[in-house]
C-alpha angles and dihedrals in degrees: 000000000000090000092052090047092049093046090050094049090047093052090050090049092051091048090051090049090051091051090048091053091049092049092049090049091051091051091050092050092048091047090049093052090048092049091047092050090050092048093052097044099042114085112248105254109174094182092054093048092046090053092051093049088050103047111001125110122261095267093048090048092052092049090050091048091051089052091048092050093050091056087069094204137119091235091057095042090056089065090061096058096092090054090064086076096043117138091235113080091209090058092047090051093048091048090056092068090043099062097053092100092064117103106293098248093047094047092048093050092051095046095045089065090057090059085077093054116132092230116078090210091060093047089051093051092045092051093052091046090054088054089053090050090050099206116158088213086079095057099090096047094044089050089052089050090050092053102039115021113116093217114084093206091053091052090048092051090048089054089051093049092051089056091050092052095049102211111162090217087070092069092085100050091044092048089052089064091057094047090072122085113271117253135168095250092058099041096110091045092051092045091051092048093051092048093049093051088058093044091055092049091048094048093051096043091051093045093241094128133058148203119259101215114076111234091235090064095054126090111259095251090058098049116116118225132188129034108354092209093051090048092051090047091051091050094050088050092054101034093039097059094092090047091051092051090050093047091053088053091052093046092053097043110100089198089070118089117258088243092056092046090052091053090049090052091050090049092050090054090050092053090050095208117156094218088073093061099089093052092046092048090054090048091060086077093051117133089233105082091203092055090048092051093046089051091052091051091048091052090052090053093050093047090048090051090051091051092053 
């Protein structure tokens, strides 16, 4: 009887938590729309915004930073730079998302310094902003954050950011996350790592990512010739083999959460390697309908890749 009572209370607690998450998300969406509307209807007044960033209170600074971000321009983002060093962590974190419209190299350099911030919340926002910027110069530091940061949410955000950037050199650090035994505490981190592996493969295979070193700066023996997309696809096929083997293991491990297994199935479809087919075909019969559908979609991607 106690077991049933505890289980019932736990299920109610989980349901309440889910409702809380949904409510919070709705508030954030409504606030974002309101901030966007304000940013688009308020005249752009650089001097006013600069003054607020310099001497306003924390709430005023945040409002100004939201307005700056919603301008979506380099000129506006430049006004947010001083706020990256504000005494208030909330202001610094808000500023991180407000400088992303600066030129890529400039935004990346500014945000990289925030990854050393003493506040986990600021490091997390900076990591996500670097993912938005998409500069490969952030890969090494984000990978270090993924490996060593003491805050699990920061590590999870670093994993997400690496997937957004699409640097093939991130395959190793992300795979290292999945090499560890699954546990409840690391579920979100493992899920993010699996998803990001697939995103990197997808970005490279579709040509929506790039190399950072211009070919003219490379020694002759290292220069790539031929179709750049084909070369990238060949590299993801070769370098991605260990990641694919690991993702198959994750997909077939019943100790993994259904969410993580779904992301592994998605990633396997993105890599497009035929050795994943047997595991994906077995997953079509999974009790989780979302996992089954993700596996079907992954198989379609692999078969399409074979036909091409």
